Legacy VTK file of the C-alpha trace (Angstrom):
# vtk DataFile Version 3.0
C-alpha trace
ASCII
DATASET POLYDATA
POINTS 332 float
-74.428 159.087 118.327
-77.722 157.203 117.659
-77.744 155.661 121.126
-81.456 156.030 122.005
-83.287 152.786 121.270
-80.080 151.063 120.228
-80.043 147.275 120.058
-76.273 147.266 119.465
-73.616 149.663 120.722
-69.953 149.343 119.805
-67.627 151.436 121.938
-63.912 152.003 121.358
-63.393 148.694 119.534
-59.786 147.843 118.687
-58.756 144.617 116.965
-55.258 143.641 115.818
-53.483 140.659 114.290
-50.183 139.568 115.811
-47.843 138.424 113.050
-44.114 137.634 112.759
-43.750 141.092 111.199
-45.380 142.762 114.177
-48.830 143.973 115.143
-51.314 144.748 112.352
-54.077 147.012 113.680
-57.228 146.257 111.679
-59.869 148.117 113.706
-58.909 151.274 115.556
-61.173 152.904 118.133
-64.422 152.224 116.295
-67.696 153.298 117.919
-71.237 153.248 116.563
-74.720 152.020 117.382
-77.652 150.406 115.588
-81.256 151.127 116.478
-84.020 148.554 116.453
-85.408 147.969 112.981
-82.876 150.158 111.174
-80.258 149.368 108.553
-76.705 150.592 109.081
-74.485 150.544 106.017
-70.747 150.151 106.646
-68.773 151.193 103.568
-65.146 151.536 102.547
-62.529 150.031 100.268
-61.153 146.539 100.806
-58.866 146.513 103.826
-60.733 149.290 105.621
-61.614 147.074 108.597
-65.289 146.469 107.797
-65.320 142.668 107.954
-62.998 142.508 110.971
-65.365 144.869 112.787
-68.259 142.498 112.117
-66.298 139.402 113.123
-65.288 141.188 116.332
-68.945 141.921 117.087
-69.770 138.240 116.609
-66.888 137.067 118.795
-65.304 135.278 115.832
-61.781 136.694 116.016
-59.322 133.846 116.482
-55.529 133.789 116.906
-53.454 135.488 115.674
-56.268 138.029 115.869
-57.034 139.738 119.154
-59.719 142.153 120.302
-57.510 144.431 122.369
-60.143 146.638 123.928
-63.629 148.051 123.645
-67.179 146.962 124.305
-69.832 145.363 122.112
-73.139 145.828 123.898
-76.012 143.777 122.507
-79.197 144.671 124.342
-77.017 146.093 127.088
-74.834 142.990 127.575
-71.148 143.027 126.604
-70.601 140.268 124.050
-66.828 140.435 124.499
-67.162 139.661 128.214
-69.346 136.593 127.619
-68.099 133.045 127.928
-67.570 130.990 124.797
-70.828 129.086 125.333
-72.756 132.330 125.874
-71.375 133.714 122.629
-72.405 130.514 120.848
-75.932 130.927 122.202
-75.995 134.453 120.805
-74.575 133.622 117.361
-77.178 132.153 115.070
-79.848 132.726 117.674
-80.259 136.419 118.436
-77.643 137.573 115.902
-77.483 136.049 112.430
-74.698 136.538 109.914
-74.643 136.286 106.122
-71.071 135.826 104.893
-69.473 136.981 101.639
-69.097 133.644 99.870
-71.809 131.063 100.624
-69.922 128.293 98.820
-67.063 128.501 101.321
-69.347 129.253 104.287
-71.656 126.275 103.780
-70.326 122.793 104.577
-69.815 121.032 101.205
-70.399 117.515 102.584
-73.608 118.246 104.499
-77.036 118.531 102.942
-78.908 121.823 103.191
-81.357 120.120 105.560
-78.665 119.070 107.991
-77.033 122.497 108.019
-80.318 124.282 108.627
-81.700 121.744 111.098
-78.555 121.805 113.224
-78.909 125.565 113.700
-82.629 125.370 114.471
-82.362 122.489 116.945
-79.368 124.146 118.639
-81.049 127.494 119.231
-84.782 126.750 119.316
-84.725 123.245 120.798
-86.936 121.825 118.050
-87.174 118.138 117.205
-85.701 117.088 113.881
-89.194 116.876 112.384
-90.147 120.363 113.552
-86.743 121.703 112.530
-87.299 120.398 109.010
-90.658 122.148 108.848
-89.065 125.351 110.088
-86.276 125.036 107.497
-88.829 124.640 104.681
-90.690 127.692 105.957
-87.474 129.750 106.064
-86.481 128.719 102.530
-89.923 129.605 101.255
-89.672 132.948 103.054
-86.548 133.891 101.100
-87.998 132.806 97.768
-86.301 129.429 97.259
-88.453 127.357 94.852
-89.415 123.783 95.820
-87.890 124.188 99.320
-88.562 120.594 100.409
-86.541 119.335 97.440
-83.736 121.829 98.058
-83.242 120.451 101.561
-82.032 117.180 100.049
-79.383 118.910 97.957
-75.805 119.932 98.699
-74.293 123.421 98.246
-72.477 122.512 95.016
-75.815 121.583 93.435
-77.208 125.106 93.878
-76.560 128.280 91.915
-74.761 131.191 93.561
-78.010 133.070 94.048
-79.726 130.065 95.650
-76.760 129.436 97.938
-76.942 133.031 99.158
-80.684 132.678 99.741
-79.958 129.564 101.799
-77.448 131.553 103.855
-80.081 134.234 104.469
-82.631 131.545 105.375
-80.211 130.081 107.931
-79.626 133.530 109.403
-83.389 134.112 109.651
-84.414 130.657 110.840
-84.171 131.412 114.564
-85.867 134.830 114.441
-82.771 136.955 115.205
-83.058 140.568 116.262
-79.952 141.586 114.301
-78.517 140.320 111.013
-75.024 141.209 109.800
-74.653 140.862 106.037
-70.971 141.049 105.099
-70.658 141.822 101.369
-73.615 139.476 100.637
-73.549 140.108 96.879
-69.796 139.949 96.183
-69.787 136.645 94.264
-73.033 137.274 92.347
-73.781 138.823 88.980
-75.511 142.195 88.827
-79.086 140.980 88.329
-78.828 138.492 91.207
-77.192 141.160 93.389
-80.272 143.354 93.015
-82.568 140.446 93.919
-80.609 139.638 97.089
-80.523 143.281 98.207
-84.254 143.690 97.552
-84.852 140.467 99.480
-82.917 141.666 102.520
-84.668 145.021 102.468
-88.115 143.455 102.139
-87.495 140.939 104.934
-86.198 143.674 107.236
-89.357 145.707 106.688
-91.626 142.680 107.041
-90.009 141.063 110.077
-88.517 144.121 111.758
-84.975 142.939 112.513
-82.025 145.339 112.520
-79.518 145.002 109.686
-75.833 145.831 109.296
-74.986 145.825 105.593
-71.265 145.795 104.781
-70.108 146.797 101.308
-67.343 148.591 99.414
-69.918 150.246 97.162
-71.782 153.332 98.407
-74.440 152.891 95.721
-75.523 149.635 97.394
-76.537 151.399 100.612
-77.970 154.529 98.971
-81.533 153.198 98.974
-81.315 150.587 101.739
-79.523 152.118 104.723
-80.920 154.530 107.307
-77.433 155.450 108.496
-73.976 155.076 106.948
-70.586 154.472 108.572
-67.553 155.204 106.354
-64.351 153.351 107.297
-60.767 153.649 106.085
-57.537 152.331 107.546
-59.461 150.747 110.418
-60.916 154.112 111.457
-64.348 155.707 111.265
-63.961 158.624 108.864
-67.578 159.788 108.735
-70.959 158.689 109.998
-74.484 160.005 109.751
-77.911 159.604 108.198
-77.885 158.316 104.636
-79.505 161.529 103.443
-76.770 163.709 104.930
-73.938 161.441 103.816
-75.087 161.596 100.199
-76.409 165.149 100.077
-73.525 166.738 101.949
-70.481 164.489 102.510
-67.966 166.165 104.799
-64.971 163.831 104.511
-62.915 163.951 101.282
-62.726 160.156 101.388
-66.526 159.845 101.394
-66.701 162.252 98.482
-64.074 160.205 96.651
-66.096 157.018 97.148
-69.192 158.705 95.755
-67.313 160.081 92.750
-65.838 156.659 91.977
-69.167 154.792 92.158
-70.847 153.737 88.928
-74.501 153.422 89.795
-75.517 156.070 92.316
-76.650 158.323 89.468
-76.373 156.902 85.973
-77.400 160.214 84.357
-74.730 162.446 85.821
-72.595 164.139 83.167
-69.295 163.978 85.031
-66.764 161.245 84.342
-65.994 158.767 87.098
-63.018 159.829 89.167
-60.987 156.914 90.546
-59.229 157.328 93.871
-55.529 157.580 93.123
-53.164 155.357 95.100
-54.033 152.480 97.413
-55.068 151.813 101.020
-52.366 152.150 103.697
-50.203 149.222 104.732
-51.496 148.176 108.194
-47.904 147.316 109.156
-46.857 150.903 108.611
-49.806 153.164 109.302
-49.136 156.893 109.235
-49.441 158.726 112.574
-52.015 161.110 111.147
-55.063 160.666 108.961
-54.746 157.374 107.035
-56.246 158.996 103.927
-53.809 161.934 103.910
-51.408 160.446 101.294
-54.308 160.179 98.832
-56.240 163.296 99.840
-56.052 166.366 97.577
-56.832 168.624 100.561
-54.172 167.268 102.918
-51.919 169.701 104.756
-48.847 168.962 106.919
-51.010 168.711 110.062
-53.030 165.916 108.452
-49.911 163.738 108.414
-49.115 164.387 112.072
-52.288 163.626 114.047
-55.471 161.658 113.447
-58.389 164.018 114.142
-61.106 162.941 116.550
-64.549 162.079 115.263
-66.524 165.217 115.955
-70.169 166.096 115.449
-70.548 168.730 112.732
-74.326 168.662 112.523
-77.192 166.778 114.118
-76.720 163.083 113.332
-73.581 163.746 111.273
-69.961 163.391 112.412
-66.604 163.458 110.633
-62.942 162.831 111.454
-61.158 165.382 109.281
-59.017 168.469 109.837
-60.463 170.083 106.702
-64.041 168.870 106.208
-65.801 169.814 103.013
-68.115 172.853 103.199
-71.631 172.218 104.466
-72.933 173.716 101.259
-71.113 171.092 99.179
-73.560 168.855 97.315
-72.506 165.377 96.258
-73.191 164.224 92.722
-75.793 161.625 93.714
LINES 1 333
332 0 1 2 3 4 5 6 7 8 9 10 11 12 13 14 15 16 17 18 19 20 21 22 23 24 25 26 27 28 29 30 31 32 33 34 35 36 37 38 39 40 41 42 43 44 45 46 47 48 49 50 51 52 53 54 55 56 57 58 59 60 61 62 63 64 65 66 67 68 69 70 71 72 73 74 75 76 77 78 79 80 81 82 83 84 85 86 87 88 89 90 91 92 93 94 95 96 97 98 99 100 101 102 103 104 105 106 107 108 109 110 111 112 113 114 115 116 117 118 119 120 121 122 123 124 125 126 127 128 129 130 131 132 133 134 135 136 137 138 139 140 141 142 143 144 145 146 147 148 149 150 151 152 153 154 155 156 157 158 159 160 161 162 163 164 165 166 167 168 169 170 171 172 173 174 175 176 177 178 179 180 181 182 183 184 185 186 187 188 189 190 191 192 193 194 195 196 197 198 199 200 201 202 203 204 205 206 207 208 209 210 211 212 213 214 215 216 217 218 219 220 221 222 223 224 225 226 227 228 229 230 231 232 233 234 235 236 237 238 239 240 241 242 243 244 245 246 247 248 249 250 251 252 253 254 255 256 257 258 259 260 261 262 263 264 265 266 267 268 269 270 271 272 273 274 275 276 277 278 279 280 281 282 283 284 285 286 287 288 289 290 291 292 293 294 295 296 297 298 299 300 301 302 303 304 305 306 307 308 309 310 311 312 313 314 315 316 317 318 319 320 321 322 323 324 325 326 327 328 329 330 331
């Protein structure tokens, strides 16, 4: 689905972690694509496989992790088949990544200037002088005040919001065609979260890069994403246009995420409905649908076999034995 004009195509991706207790499958047969200039929102509870999917795309899975199979095609070239040096050329250059916690992602003993300049000189071949100018321009682009002064500072001297803006500036500094933002607002308070999300959306529209936005909160992607991918237990449970996902969710898990969100519609009269239970243990995944133990619509067949992802409507697919009626309207 969504393959025409795609800048990124992920096909049959499977990633596991080999531990003393056995294999822990984190990503299971995940396929999707991202078109040029669009935003794809990947949503799901913690432990659903969202971040591991992104790290697999970037070629950042290290032992005991292992990408077992699948393809990650960026502009038609398989990232997983590239050499280590080729992947390094791609990361930070054509694909930028904004991590969850900038304080742990930025080097605490290097100045902001050194961290930004190293990326720019590595991928663009600039001199140190030109790299500094480019770094100032990138900081100004993301709304960092007094950017020349900020370059002299260290991560611990910046607020959480400024650190995240620096991370976005680093990701943007080499004019990437795709940016992956993995829970970019997790460590920020609500007002700063809104600023960072508005910043990413505005930059995407202005510059035209593609964006993968990873979050556990459906309300975050409601107004930003063009398409939404819902993950649970390492599997794709539902995918489609944002409009269809919110207006007519087909998977009970998607509906449960919407019902448990706090800010999709602040005026709705219904009480929030938390999802009972917890995510499955990856060491002991059920043979059937991973959401079956928590699903109010589950039948015996749901516990026996994981349904294939099938297209139910144009640009809308679901992996469920008992999808919700097409006439069902989400409370959004």
